[in-house]
A tleap script that builds the chain and sets N, CA, C and O, in Angstrom:
source leaprc.protein.ff14SB
mol = sequence {
  NMET LYS SER ILE SER LYS VAL LEU PHE PHE
  ALA ILE LEU ALA ALA SER THR THR ALA ALA
  PHE GLY GLN ALA ALA ASP ASN TYR LYS ALA
  LYS CYS ALA MET CYS HIE GLY ALA ASP GLY
  LEU ALA SER THR PRO ALA GLY LYS ALA MET
  LYS THR PRO PRO THR THR ASP PRO ALA PHE
  LYS ALA SER ASP ALA ASP LEU PHE ALA ALA
  THR LYS ASN GLY LYS GLY LYS MET PRO ALA
  PHE ASN GLY LYS LEU THR ASP PRO GLN ILE
  LYS GLU LEU VAL THR TYR MET LYS SER LEU
  CLYS
}
set mol.1.N position { -13.010 5.584 23.751 }
set mol.1.CA position { -12.864 5.238 22.288 }
set mol.1.C position { -11.543 5.607 21.993 }
set mol.1.O position { -10.943 4.847 21.234 }
set mol.2.N position { -10.909 6.661 22.442 }
set mol.2.CA position { -9.403 6.875 22.209 }
set mol.2.C position { -8.488 5.802 22.522 }
set mol.2.O position { -7.556 5.441 21.803 }
set mol.3.N position { -8.849 5.259 23.771 }
set mol.3.CA position { -8.040 4.116 24.245 }
set mol.3.C position { -8.025 2.778 23.289 }
set mol.3.O position { -7.036 2.070 23.101 }
set mol.4.N position { -9.284 2.591 22.745 }
set mol.4.CA position { -9.371 1.517 21.894 }
set mol.4.C position { -8.714 1.726 20.578 }
set mol.4.O position { -8.303 0.762 19.932 }
set mol.5.N position { -8.591 3.020 20.134 }
set mol.5.CA position { -8.028 3.273 19.001 }
set mol.5.C position { -6.360 3.239 19.129 }
set mol.5.O position { -5.636 2.820 18.226 }
set mol.6.N position { -5.955 3.675 20.212 }
set mol.6.CA position { -4.472 3.494 20.505 }
set mol.6.C position { -4.094 2.135 20.544 }
set mol.6.O position { -2.985 1.808 20.122 }
set mol.7.N position { -4.986 1.197 21.059 }
set mol.7.CA position { -4.685 -0.170 21.335 }
set mol.7.C position { -4.662 -0.767 19.784 }
set mol.7.O position { -3.723 -1.448 19.371 }
set mol.8.N position { -5.629 -0.478 19.115 }
set mol.8.CA position { -5.658 -0.982 17.700 }
set mol.8.C position { -4.368 -0.592 16.898 }
set mol.8.O position { -3.756 -1.413 16.214 }
set mol.9.N position { -3.997 0.735 17.033 }
set mol.9.CA position { -2.889 1.180 16.344 }
set mol.9.C position { -1.558 0.426 16.715 }
set mol.9.O position { -0.723 0.081 15.879 }
set mol.10.N position { -1.469 0.226 17.985 }
set mol.10.CA position { -0.171 -0.470 18.416 }
set mol.10.C position { -0.352 -1.995 18.116 }
set mol.10.O position { 0.680 -2.628 17.897 }
set mol.11.N position { -1.464 -2.608 18.085 }
set mol.11.CA position { -1.522 -3.936 17.684 }
set mol.11.C position { -1.175 -4.046 16.190 }
set mol.11.O position { -0.457 -4.978 15.829 }
set mol.12.N position { -1.635 -3.161 15.304 }
set mol.12.CA position { -1.492 -3.262 13.954 }
set mol.12.C position { 0.061 -2.945 13.653 }
set mol.12.O position { 0.705 -3.555 12.800 }
set mol.13.N position { 0.559 -1.956 14.427 }
set mol.13.CA position { 2.028 -1.708 14.269 }
set mol.13.C position { 2.983 -2.839 14.668 }
set mol.13.O position { 4.016 -3.045 14.029 }
set mol.14.N position { 2.612 -3.595 15.769 }
set mol.14.CA position { 3.268 -4.667 16.229 }
set mol.14.C position { 3.200 -5.850 15.216 }
set mol.14.O position { 4.168 -6.555 14.933 }
set mol.15.N position { 1.997 -5.982 14.723 }
set mol.15.CA position { 1.895 -7.004 13.628 }
set mol.15.C position { 2.702 -6.816 12.539 }
set mol.15.O position { 3.364 -7.772 12.136 }
set mol.16.N position { 2.774 -5.613 11.916 }
set mol.16.CA position { 3.519 -5.282 10.786 }
set mol.16.C position { 5.067 -5.412 10.938 }
set mol.16.O position { 5.825 -5.811 10.054 }
set mol.17.N position { 5.441 -4.991 12.269 }
set mol.17.CA position { 6.869 -5.001 12.626 }
set mol.17.C position { 7.319 -6.593 12.720 }
set mol.17.O position { 8.385 -6.985 12.245 }
set mol.18.N position { 6.448 -7.394 13.340 }
set mol.18.CA position { 6.696 -8.763 13.313 }
set mol.18.C position { 6.723 -9.470 11.944 }
set mol.18.O position { 7.585 -10.299 11.650 }
set mol.19.N position { 5.801 -9.118 11.189 }
set mol.19.CA position { 5.930 -9.652 9.653 }
set mol.19.C position { 7.211 -9.345 9.057 }
set mol.19.O position { 7.918 -10.204 8.531 }
set mol.20.N position { 7.528 -8.038 9.145 }
set mol.20.CA position { 8.869 -7.539 8.612 }
set mol.20.C position { 9.969 -8.269 9.021 }
set mol.20.O position { 10.819 -8.661 8.222 }
set mol.21.N position { 10.016 -8.493 10.290 }
set mol.21.CA position { 11.214 -9.250 10.980 }
set mol.21.C position { 11.191 -10.562 10.458 }
set mol.21.O position { 12.256 -11.076 10.114 }
set mol.22.N position { 10.107 -11.184 10.350 }
set mol.22.CA position { 9.981 -12.523 9.797 }
set mol.22.C position { 10.431 -12.606 8.374 }
set mol.22.O position { 11.028 -13.629 8.037 }
set mol.23.N position { 10.216 -11.637 7.472 }
set mol.23.CA position { 10.734 -11.594 6.113 }
set mol.23.C position { 12.258 -11.278 6.191 }
set mol.23.O position { 13.040 -11.744 5.362 }
set mol.24.N position { 12.630 -10.519 7.154 }
set mol.24.CA position { 14.083 -10.311 7.127 }
set mol.24.C position { 14.759 -11.691 7.536 }
set mol.24.O position { 15.771 -12.114 6.976 }
set mol.25.N position { 14.111 -12.340 8.553 }
set mol.25.CA position { 14.755 -13.646 8.871 }
set mol.25.C position { 14.919 -14.647 7.719 }
set mol.25.O position { 15.935 -15.311 7.513 }
set mol.26.N position { 13.812 -14.672 7.011 }
set mol.26.CA position { 13.801 -15.471 5.723 }
set mol.26.C position { 14.762 -15.081 4.712 }
set mol.26.O position { 15.397 -15.907 4.057 }
set mol.27.N position { 14.875 -13.797 4.579 }
set mol.27.CA position { 15.954 -13.404 3.532 }
set mol.27.C position { 17.365 -13.578 3.942 }
set mol.27.O position { 18.250 -13.848 3.130 }
set mol.28.N position { 17.601 -13.394 5.432 }
set mol.28.CA position { 18.806 -13.690 5.922 }
set mol.28.C position { 19.202 -15.308 5.800 }
set mol.28.O position { 20.337 -15.710 5.543 }
set mol.29.N position { 18.172 -16.056 6.010 }
set mol.29.CA position { 18.348 -17.536 5.756 }
set mol.29.C position { 18.763 -17.809 4.308 }
set mol.29.O position { 19.714 -18.541 4.034 }
set mol.30.N position { 18.000 -17.184 3.384 }
set mol.30.CA position { 18.324 -17.505 1.994 }
set mol.30.C position { 19.485 -16.862 1.419 }
set mol.30.O position { 20.084 -17.417 0.497 }
set mol.31.N position { 19.870 -15.709 1.890 }
set mol.31.CA position { 20.910 -14.967 1.383 }
set mol.31.C position { 22.123 -14.800 2.022 }
set mol.31.O position { 23.116 -14.548 1.338 }
set mol.32.N position { 22.216 -14.913 3.393 }
set mol.32.CA position { 23.259 -14.545 4.185 }
set mol.32.C position { 23.869 -15.712 5.073 }
set mol.32.O position { 25.072 -15.775 5.329 }
set mol.33.N position { 22.946 -16.613 5.511 }
set mol.33.CA position { 23.368 -17.725 6.466 }
set mol.33.C position { 24.540 -18.585 5.996 }
set mol.33.O position { 25.421 -19.024 6.736 }
set mol.34.N position { 24.443 -18.785 4.611 }
set mol.34.CA position { 25.561 -19.675 4.137 }
set mol.34.C position { 26.954 -19.260 4.535 }
set mol.34.O position { 27.832 -20.087 4.783 }
set mol.35.N position { 27.134 -17.956 4.590 }
set mol.35.CA position { 28.553 -17.535 5.007 }
set mol.35.C position { 28.442 -17.085 6.479 }
set mol.35.O position { 29.269 -17.551 7.262 }
set mol.36.N position { 27.476 -16.200 6.954 }
set mol.36.CA position { 27.473 -15.589 8.230 }
set mol.36.C position { 26.844 -16.507 9.297 }
set mol.36.O position { 26.873 -16.183 10.484 }
set mol.37.N position { 26.278 -17.646 8.876 }
set mol.37.CA position { 25.828 -18.812 9.795 }
set mol.37.C position { 24.480 -18.373 10.350 }
set mol.37.O position { 24.213 -17.183 10.515 }
set mol.38.N position { 23.635 -19.363 10.635 }
set mol.38.CA position { 22.375 -19.057 11.097 }
set mol.38.C position { 22.374 -18.359 12.372 }
set mol.38.O position { 21.363 -17.715 12.649 }
set mol.39.N position { 23.381 -18.384 13.226 }
set mol.39.CA position { 23.424 -17.651 14.451 }
set mol.39.C position { 24.320 -16.388 14.394 }
set mol.39.O position { 24.538 -15.709 15.398 }
set mol.40.N position { 24.844 -16.098 13.133 }
set mol.40.CA position { 25.520 -14.891 12.948 }
set mol.40.C position { 27.053 -15.073 13.284 }
set mol.40.O position { 27.831 -14.129 13.150 }
set mol.41.N position { 27.426 -16.206 13.684 }
set mol.41.CA position { 28.810 -16.411 14.157 }
set mol.41.C position { 29.846 -16.833 13.009 }
set mol.41.O position { 31.040 -16.984 13.267 }
set mol.42.N position { 29.379 -16.993 11.880 }
set mol.42.CA position { 30.169 -17.248 10.708 }
set mol.42.C position { 31.013 -18.455 10.684 }
set mol.42.O position { 32.058 -18.473 10.034 }
set mol.43.N position { 30.563 -19.549 11.424 }
set mol.43.CA position { 31.158 -20.755 11.640 }
set mol.43.C position { 30.856 -21.736 10.540 }
set mol.43.O position { 31.093 -22.918 10.789 }
set mol.44.N position { 30.344 -21.406 9.302 }
set mol.44.CA position { 29.946 -22.286 8.312 }
set mol.44.C position { 31.318 -22.480 7.617 }
set mol.44.O position { 32.315 -21.778 7.787 }
set mol.45.N position { 31.183 -23.633 6.745 }
set mol.45.CA position { 32.546 -23.883 5.939 }
set mol.45.C position { 32.764 -22.660 5.023 }
set mol.45.O position { 33.914 -22.264 4.834 }
set mol.46.N position { 31.718 -22.048 4.448 }
set mol.46.CA position { 32.020 -20.958 3.457 }
set mol.46.C position { 32.317 -19.780 4.227 }
set mol.46.O position { 33.161 -19.033 3.732 }
set mol.47.N position { 31.757 -19.414 5.448 }
set mol.47.CA position { 32.288 -18.386 6.261 }
set mol.47.C position { 33.568 -18.436 6.715 }
set mol.47.O position { 34.273 -17.429 6.651 }
set mol.48.N position { 34.088 -19.752 7.294 }
set mol.48.CA position { 35.416 -19.946 7.594 }
set mol.48.C position { 36.461 -19.719 6.337 }
set mol.48.O position { 37.484 -19.046 6.458 }
set mol.49.N position { 36.086 -20.337 5.179 }
set mol.49.CA position { 36.919 -20.044 3.983 }
set mol.49.C position { 37.038 -18.619 3.556 }
set mol.49.O position { 38.068 -18.198 3.030 }
set mol.50.N position { 36.095 -17.947 3.758 }
set mol.50.CA position { 36.005 -16.577 3.125 }
set mol.50.C position { 36.450 -15.567 4.368 }
set mol.50.O position { 36.508 -14.362 4.122 }
set mol.51.N position { 36.741 -16.015 5.605 }
set mol.51.CA position { 37.046 -15.209 6.685 }
set mol.51.C position { 35.918 -14.225 7.051 }
set mol.51.O position { 36.196 -13.113 7.501 }
set mol.52.N position { 34.743 -14.596 6.876 }
set mol.52.CA position { 33.508 -13.792 7.060 }
set mol.52.C position { 33.418 -13.482 8.590 }
set mol.52.O position { 33.423 -14.376 9.436 }
set mol.53.N position { 33.328 -12.024 8.910 }
set mol.53.CA position { 33.303 -11.740 10.199 }
set mol.53.C position { 31.867 -12.096 10.835 }
set mol.53.O position { 30.822 -12.021 10.189 }
set mol.54.N position { 31.947 -12.482 12.148 }
set mol.54.CA position { 30.626 -12.849 12.822 }
set mol.54.C position { 30.020 -11.597 13.132 }
set mol.54.O position { 30.720 -10.588 13.050 }
set mol.55.N position { 28.711 -11.498 13.509 }
set mol.55.CA position { 27.995 -10.360 13.822 }
set mol.55.C position { 28.360 -9.785 15.130 }
set mol.55.O position { 27.878 -8.707 15.476 }
set mol.56.N position { 29.299 -10.529 15.985 }
set mol.56.CA position { 29.777 -9.840 17.174 }
set mol.56.C position { 31.036 -9.270 16.850 }
set mol.56.O position { 31.686 -8.817 17.793 }
set mol.57.N position { 31.560 -9.194 15.585 }
set mol.57.CA position { 32.728 -8.413 15.251 }
set mol.57.C position { 32.575 -6.941 15.217 }
set mol.57.O position { 31.522 -6.434 14.832 }
set mol.58.N position { 33.683 -6.172 15.641 }
set mol.58.CA position { 33.549 -4.662 15.630 }
set mol.58.C position { 32.858 -4.125 14.291 }
set mol.58.O position { 32.071 -3.178 14.298 }
set mol.59.N position { 33.226 -4.813 13.162 }
set mol.59.CA position { 32.769 -4.380 11.931 }
set mol.59.C position { 31.209 -4.074 11.863 }
set mol.59.O position { 30.662 -3.204 11.186 }
set mol.60.N position { 30.615 -5.006 12.735 }
set mol.60.CA position { 28.971 -4.858 12.692 }
set mol.60.C position { 28.648 -3.618 13.755 }
set mol.60.O position { 27.456 -3.400 13.970 }
set mol.61.N position { 29.437 -2.957 14.296 }
set mol.61.CA position { 29.240 -1.902 15.081 }
set mol.61.C position { 29.156 -0.573 14.290 }
set mol.61.O position { 28.909 0.508 14.823 }
set mol.62.N position { 29.388 -0.758 12.955 }
set mol.62.CA position { 29.220 0.335 12.011 }
set mol.62.C position { 27.881 0.880 11.916 }
set mol.62.O position { 26.900 0.287 12.365 }
set mol.63.N position { 27.834 1.932 11.373 }
set mol.63.CA position { 26.211 2.562 11.375 }
set mol.63.C position { 25.397 1.675 10.457 }
set mol.63.O position { 25.841 0.837 9.672 }
set mol.64.N position { 24.135 1.993 10.683 }
set mol.64.CA position { 23.115 1.266 9.803 }
set mol.64.C position { 23.370 1.623 8.434 }
set mol.64.O position { 23.254 0.757 7.567 }
set mol.65.N position { 23.716 2.836 8.130 }
set mol.65.CA position { 23.848 3.335 6.728 }
set mol.65.C position { 25.111 2.709 6.223 }
set mol.65.O position { 25.085 2.328 5.053 }
set mol.66.N position { 26.197 2.543 6.901 }
set mol.66.CA position { 27.377 1.740 6.295 }
set mol.66.C position { 26.996 0.235 6.037 }
set mol.66.O position { 27.281 -0.309 4.970 }
set mol.67.N position { 26.352 -0.405 7.038 }
set mol.67.CA position { 25.976 -1.750 6.871 }
set mol.67.C position { 25.011 -1.886 5.665 }
set mol.67.O position { 25.084 -2.887 4.952 }
set mol.68.N position { 24.133 -0.930 5.424 }
set mol.68.CA position { 23.125 -0.873 4.305 }
set mol.68.C position { 23.850 -0.907 3.024 }
set mol.68.O position { 23.561 -1.682 2.113 }
set mol.69.N position { 24.947 0.091 2.978 }
set mol.69.CA position { 25.692 0.251 1.786 }
set mol.69.C position { 26.550 -0.966 1.529 }
set mol.69.O position { 26.590 -1.400 0.378 }
set mol.70.N position { 27.290 -1.603 2.553 }
set mol.70.CA position { 27.981 -2.816 2.278 }
set mol.70.C position { 27.122 -3.846 1.712 }
set mol.70.O position { 27.531 -4.531 0.775 }
set mol.71.N position { 25.821 -4.026 2.269 }
set mol.71.CA position { 24.998 -5.068 1.815 }
set mol.71.C position { 24.450 -4.712 0.392 }
set mol.71.O position { 24.390 -5.611 -0.446 }
set mol.72.N position { 24.062 -3.491 0.092 }
set mol.72.CA position { 23.608 -3.072 -1.204 }
set mol.72.C position { 24.752 -3.206 -2.267 }
set mol.72.O position { 24.547 -3.895 -3.267 }
set mol.73.N position { 25.812 -2.644 -2.103 }
set mol.73.CA position { 26.894 -2.638 -3.050 }
set mol.73.C position { 27.910 -3.664 -2.943 }
set mol.73.O position { 28.733 -3.771 -3.852 }
set mol.74.N position { 27.951 -4.480 -1.872 }
set mol.74.CA position { 28.937 -5.363 -1.807 }
set mol.74.C position { 30.190 -4.843 -1.054 }
set mol.74.O position { 30.393 -3.628 -1.044 }
set mol.75.N position { 31.004 -5.649 -0.453 }
set mol.75.CA position { 32.194 -5.218 0.159 }
set mol.75.C position { 33.167 -6.394 0.344 }
set mol.75.O position { 32.841 -7.404 0.968 }
set mol.76.N position { 34.361 -6.229 -0.217 }
set mol.76.CA position { 35.331 -7.281 -0.095 }
set mol.76.C position { 34.721 -8.523 -0.836 }
set mol.76.O position { 34.170 -8.420 -1.932 }
set mol.77.N position { 34.852 -9.622 -0.201 }
set mol.77.CA position { 34.295 -10.825 -0.880 }
set mol.77.C position { 32.644 -11.011 -0.925 }
set mol.77.O position { 32.052 -11.869 -1.580 }
set mol.78.N position { 32.078 -10.061 -0.121 }
set mol.78.CA position { 30.707 -10.153 -0.041 }
set mol.78.C position { 29.976 -9.581 -1.301 }
set mol.78.O position { 30.222 -8.429 -1.656 }
set mol.79.N position { 29.029 -10.406 -2.026 }
set mol.79.CA position { 28.451 -9.794 -3.172 }
set mol.79.C position { 27.536 -8.702 -2.828 }
set mol.79.O position { 27.089 -8.552 -1.691 }
set mol.80.N position { 27.240 -7.875 -3.906 }
set mol.80.CA position { 26.212 -6.879 -3.752 }
set mol.80.C position { 24.841 -7.625 -3.924 }
set mol.80.O position { 24.659 -8.627 -4.616 }
set mol.81.N position { 23.889 -6.941 -3.155 }
set mol.81.CA position { 22.459 -7.487 -3.138 }
set mol.81.C position { 21.447 -6.430 -3.882 }
set mol.81.O position { 20.227 -6.586 -3.925 }
set mol.82.N position { 22.156 -5.335 -4.456 }
set mol.82.CA position { 21.323 -4.475 -5.179 }
set mol.82.C position { 20.683 -5.210 -6.329 }
set mol.82.O position { 21.336 -5.947 -7.068 }
set mol.83.N position { 19.289 -4.976 -6.475 }
set mol.83.CA position { 18.764 -5.761 -7.558 }
set mol.83.C position { 18.143 -7.212 -7.085 }
set mol.83.O position { 17.268 -7.794 -7.727 }
set mol.84.N position { 18.666 -7.659 -5.989 }
set mol.84.CA position { 18.343 -8.949 -5.512 }
set mol.84.C position { 17.392 -8.791 -4.254 }
set mol.84.O position { 16.575 -9.633 -3.882 }
set mol.85.N position { 17.631 -7.623 -3.695 }
set mol.85.CA position { 16.826 -7.214 -2.457 }
set mol.85.C position { 16.465 -5.890 -2.541 }
set mol.85.O position { 17.327 -5.123 -2.970 }
set mol.86.N position { 15.236 -5.374 -2.186 }
set mol.86.CA position { 14.868 -3.961 -2.225 }
set mol.86.C position { 15.503 -3.151 -1.135 }
set mol.86.O position { 15.983 -3.704 -0.146 }
set mol.87.N position { 15.516 -1.835 -1.298 }
set mol.87.CA position { 16.158 -1.138 -0.120 }
set mol.87.C position { 15.448 -1.380 1.154 }
set mol.87.O position { 16.145 -1.584 2.148 }
set mol.88.N position { 14.103 -1.387 1.273 }
set mol.88.CA position { 13.352 -1.669 2.523 }
set mol.88.C position { 13.828 -3.125 3.074 }
set mol.88.O position { 14.083 -3.269 4.270 }
set mol.89.N position { 13.935 -4.195 2.146 }
set mol.89.CA position { 14.502 -5.518 2.691 }
set mol.89.C position { 15.878 -5.409 3.121 }
set mol.89.O position { 16.247 -6.062 4.097 }
set mol.90.N position { 16.677 -4.653 2.498 }
set mol.90.CA position { 18.146 -4.506 3.016 }
set mol.90.C position { 18.132 -3.829 4.383 }
set mol.90.O position { 18.826 -4.254 5.306 }
set mol.91.N position { 17.376 -2.831 4.491 }
set mol.91.CA position { 17.366 -2.148 5.765 }
set mol.91.C position { 16.765 -3.112 6.909 }
set mol.91.O position { 17.350 -3.148 7.992 }
set mol.92.N position { 15.644 -3.870 6.705 }
set mol.92.CA position { 15.304 -4.847 7.593 }
set mol.92.C position { 16.288 -5.954 7.810 }
set mol.92.O position { 16.392 -6.463 8.927 }
set mol.93.N position { 17.001 -6.343 6.819 }
set mol.93.CA position { 18.118 -7.265 6.982 }
set mol.93.C position { 19.207 -6.830 7.921 }
set mol.93.O position { 19.704 -7.633 8.711 }
set mol.94.N position { 19.567 -5.646 7.855 }
set mol.94.CA position { 20.705 -4.871 8.584 }
set mol.94.C position { 20.012 -4.884 10.055 }
set mol.94.O position { 20.746 -5.277 10.962 }
set mol.95.N position { 18.733 -4.515 10.391 }
set mol.95.CA position { 18.305 -4.567 11.663 }
set mol.95.C position { 18.333 -6.091 12.192 }
set mol.95.O position { 18.771 -6.349 13.313 }
set mol.96.N position { 17.889 -6.987 11.408 }
set mol.96.CA position { 17.844 -8.456 11.770 }
set mol.96.C position { 19.175 -8.979 12.195 }
set mol.96.O position { 19.311 -9.656 13.213 }
set mol.97.N position { 20.226 -8.629 11.339 }
set mol.97.CA position { 21.571 -9.021 11.578 }
set mol.97.C position { 22.183 -8.434 12.975 }
set mol.97.O position { 22.927 -9.110 13.685 }
set mol.98.N position { 21.807 -7.161 13.273 }
set mol.98.CA position { 22.314 -6.685 14.509 }
set mol.98.C position { 21.473 -7.365 15.657 }
set mol.98.O position { 21.913 -7.292 16.804 }
set mol.99.N position { 20.479 -7.918 15.451 }
set mol.99.CA position { 19.734 -8.477 16.564 }
set mol.99.C position { 20.311 -9.995 16.929 }
set mol.99.O position { 19.957 -10.615 17.932 }
set mol.100.N position { 21.193 -10.450 16.010 }
set mol.100.CA position { 21.817 -11.799 16.276 }
set mol.100.C position { 22.926 -11.643 17.358 }
set mol.100.O position { 23.378 -12.642 17.916 }
set mol.101.N position { 23.328 -10.488 17.631 }
set mol.101.CA position { 24.494 -10.455 18.715 }
set mol.101.C position { 24.097 -11.041 20.064 }
set mol.101.O position { 24.912 -11.073 20.987 }
savepdb mol mol.pdb
quit
């Protein structure tokens, strides 16, 4: 019985993680890909014009807290997403962007 409970627990956890990752991908596509590119390489016209760093840039090696703050409050030419995305959505977005490396 305990093993069935563990399996169910991990299945539910995996499903919720996958759903959150999917939502982060959707948010990235809607809010970030215009400049950062679908692949994170910032090779879009807007990304090139604004000199947007790709996700492979050392700037993305910053802590999750720093990337969260930059996304929430804006940084340089990047707009703030405070009020447009919730804190949990921004946190998921940071994780998603780091996965593009």
